py3Dmol code that shows the C-alpha trace and the ligand (Angstrom):
import py3Dmol

protein = """\
ATOM      1  CA  UNK A   1      35.856 -85.684 -70.749  1.00  0.00           C
ATOM      2  CA  UNK A   2      39.144 -84.102 -72.122  1.00  0.00           C
ATOM      3  CA  UNK A   3      40.997 -82.441 -69.332  1.00  0.00           C
ATOM      4  CA  UNK A   4      41.670 -79.397 -71.531  1.00  0.00           C
ATOM      5  CA  UNK A   5      37.968 -78.804 -72.186  1.00  0.00           C
ATOM      6  CA  UNK A   6      37.334 -77.981 -68.405  1.00  0.00           C
ATOM      7  CA  UNK A   7      39.691 -75.117 -68.558  1.00  0.00           C
ATOM      8  CA  UNK A   8      38.608 -71.595 -69.100  1.00  0.00           C
ATOM      9  CA  UNK A   9      38.982 -70.430 -72.764  1.00  0.00           C
ATOM     10  CA  UNK A  10      41.420 -67.573 -73.125  1.00  0.00           C
ATOM     11  CA  UNK A  11      42.694 -65.685 -76.025  1.00  0.00           C
ATOM     12  CA  UNK A  12      44.185 -62.708 -74.310  1.00  0.00           C
ATOM     13  CA  UNK A  13      44.865 -60.600 -71.214  1.00  0.00           C
ATOM     14  CA  UNK A  14      41.903 -60.770 -68.945  1.00  0.00           C
ATOM     15  CA  UNK A  15      39.758 -63.086 -70.784  1.00  0.00           C
ATOM     16  CA  UNK A  16      37.415 -65.224 -68.620  1.00  0.00           C
ATOM     17  CA  UNK A  17      37.183 -62.579 -65.871  1.00  0.00           C
ATOM     18  CA  UNK A  18      34.296 -60.412 -65.049  1.00  0.00           C
ATOM     19  CA  UNK A  19      35.028 -56.814 -66.318  1.00  0.00           C
ATOM     20  CA  UNK A  20      34.199 -53.847 -64.060  1.00  0.00           C
ATOM     21  CA  UNK A  21      34.687 -50.246 -64.876  1.00  0.00           C
ATOM     22  CA  UNK A  22      35.237 -47.294 -62.856  1.00  0.00           C
ATOM     23  CA  UNK A  23      35.826 -43.612 -63.650  1.00  0.00           C
ATOM     24  CA  UNK A  24      37.346 -40.637 -61.495  1.00  0.00           C
ATOM     25  CA  UNK A  25      35.270 -37.573 -62.377  1.00  0.00           C
ATOM     26  CA  UNK A  26      37.763 -35.598 -60.302  1.00  0.00           C
ATOM     27  CA  UNK A  27      40.556 -35.994 -62.729  1.00  0.00           C
ATOM     28  CA  UNK A  28      38.560 -36.380 -65.981  1.00  0.00           C
ATOM     29  CA  UNK A  29      39.382 -33.543 -68.596  1.00  0.00           C
ATOM     30  CA  UNK A  30      36.038 -33.893 -70.385  1.00  0.00           C
ATOM     31  CA  UNK A  31      37.809 -34.788 -73.442  1.00  0.00           C
ATOM     32  CA  UNK A  32      35.296 -37.359 -74.556  1.00  0.00           C
ATOM     33  CA  UNK A  33      37.626 -39.917 -75.937  1.00  0.00           C
ATOM     34  CA  UNK A  34      36.090 -42.589 -73.907  1.00  0.00           C
ATOM     35  CA  UNK A  35      32.613 -41.952 -75.208  1.00  0.00           C
ATOM     36  CA  UNK A  36      34.021 -42.191 -78.876  1.00  0.00           C
ATOM     37  CA  UNK A  37      35.827 -45.481 -78.071  1.00  0.00           C
ATOM     38  CA  UNK A  38      33.067 -47.121 -76.041  1.00  0.00           C
ATOM     39  CA  UNK A  39      29.579 -45.440 -76.495  1.00  0.00           C
ATOM     40  CA  UNK A  40      27.766 -48.503 -74.759  1.00  0.00           C
ATOM     41  CA  UNK A  41      29.831 -48.008 -71.700  1.00  0.00           C
ATOM     42  CA  UNK A  42      30.616 -44.344 -71.287  1.00  0.00           C
ATOM     43  CA  UNK A  43      28.873 -41.019 -71.676  1.00  0.00           C
ATOM     44  CA  UNK A  44      29.390 -37.406 -70.602  1.00  0.00           C
ATOM     45  CA  UNK A  45      27.582 -35.055 -68.033  1.00  0.00           C
ATOM     46  CA  UNK A  46      25.412 -32.643 -69.905  1.00  0.00           C
ATOM     47  CA  UNK A  47      26.431 -30.215 -66.926  1.00  0.00           C
ATOM     48  CA  UNK A  48      30.209 -30.261 -67.182  1.00  0.00           C
ATOM     49  CA  UNK A  49      31.133 -32.840 -69.865  1.00  0.00           C
ATOM     50  CA  UNK A  50      32.847 -35.220 -67.305  1.00  0.00           C
ATOM     51  CA  UNK A  51      32.529 -38.890 -67.814  1.00  0.00           C
ATOM     52  CA  UNK A  52      29.529 -40.814 -66.714  1.00  0.00           C
ATOM     53  CA  UNK A  53      29.795 -44.733 -66.755  1.00  0.00           C
ATOM     54  CA  UNK A  54      26.615 -46.075 -67.927  1.00  0.00           C
ATOM     55  CA  UNK A  55      27.660 -49.735 -67.662  1.00  0.00           C
ATOM     56  CA  UNK A  56      29.836 -50.497 -64.798  1.00  0.00           C
ATOM     57  CA  UNK A  57      29.911 -54.199 -65.545  1.00  0.00           C
ATOM     58  CA  UNK A  58      29.859 -54.375 -69.274  1.00  0.00           C
ATOM     59  CA  UNK A  59      29.558 -57.558 -71.336  1.00  0.00           C
ATOM     60  CA  UNK A  60      32.661 -59.223 -72.555  1.00  0.00           C
ATOM     61  CA  UNK A  61      31.756 -57.939 -76.072  1.00  0.00           C
ATOM     62  CA  UNK A  62      32.575 -54.472 -74.913  1.00  0.00           C
ATOM     63  CA  UNK A  63      36.100 -55.507 -73.612  1.00  0.00           C
ATOM     64  CA  UNK A  64      38.163 -54.334 -76.562  1.00  0.00           C
ATOM     65  CA  UNK A  65      36.262 -50.987 -76.667  1.00  0.00           C
ATOM     66  CA  UNK A  66      36.739 -50.408 -73.070  1.00  0.00           C
ATOM     67  CA  UNK A  67      40.595 -51.229 -73.400  1.00  0.00           C
ATOM     68  CA  UNK A  68      40.460 -48.703 -76.239  1.00  0.00           C
ATOM     69  CA  UNK A  69      38.899 -46.214 -74.111  1.00  0.00           C
ATOM     70  CA  UNK A  70      41.369 -46.560 -71.323  1.00  0.00           C
ATOM     71  CA  UNK A  71      44.284 -46.090 -73.787  1.00  0.00           C
ATOM     72  CA  UNK A  72      42.832 -43.042 -75.248  1.00  0.00           C
ATOM     73  CA  UNK A  73      42.072 -41.190 -71.866  1.00  0.00           C
ATOM     74  CA  UNK A  74      44.435 -38.353 -71.478  1.00  0.00           C
ATOM     75  CA  UNK A  75      44.095 -38.249 -67.648  1.00  0.00           C
ATOM     76  CA  UNK A  76      44.172 -42.006 -66.829  1.00  0.00           C
ATOM     77  CA  UNK A  77      40.597 -41.520 -65.287  1.00  0.00           C
ATOM     78  CA  UNK A  78      39.145 -44.676 -66.282  1.00  0.00           C
ATOM     79  CA  UNK A  79      40.046 -47.933 -64.282  1.00  0.00           C
ATOM     80  CA  UNK A  80      39.291 -51.614 -65.159  1.00  0.00           C
ATOM     81  CA  UNK A  81      38.814 -54.009 -62.224  1.00  0.00           C
ATOM     82  CA  UNK A  82      38.731 -57.615 -63.102  1.00  0.00           C
ATOM     83  CA  UNK A  83      37.288 -60.031 -60.592  1.00  0.00           C
TER      84      UNK A  83
END
"""
ligand_1 = """\
8
LIG
S 38.485 -40.066 -72.160
Fe 39.217 -39.627 -70.011
S 39.189 -37.405 -69.718
Fe 38.076 -37.724 -71.586
S 35.935 -37.655 -70.805
Fe 36.708 -39.885 -70.707
S 37.471 -40.272 -68.738
Fe 37.142 -37.962 -68.916
"""
view = py3Dmol.view(width=600, height=400)
view.addModel(protein, "pdb")
view.setStyle({"model": 0}, {"cartoon": {"style": "trace"}})
view.addModel(ligand_1, "xyz")
view.setStyle({"model": 1}, {"stick": {}})
view.zoomTo()
view.show()
C-alpha cells in the first residue's frame, strides 16, 4: 500500500474533522443571514427570530455553507467546533 493513501484527504482548512455547530441566542440579532446561507443547518425561532441550530453536527457537504453563515453573521453568534 502506498504510504500516502493512508493519510486523510485534505483540500482545505478543517477537512477531515467532524463539524459541530453552536449558536448563542443571547447575542443573536435575528438578522437571518445564517438561514439564508445554510438553510439545512439553521432556522429562526417563530417567537423572536433568533437562531435555531437544526443540525448541530452537519455533514461535510454543508461545510462551505456553514462557513458562509459564520462569515455573514453580524454578531458572531455562530461557532464552529471541529473534533
Ligand atoms: S446570522 Fe447571526 S445574528 Fe443573524 S440570525 Fe443567524 S446567528 Fe442570529
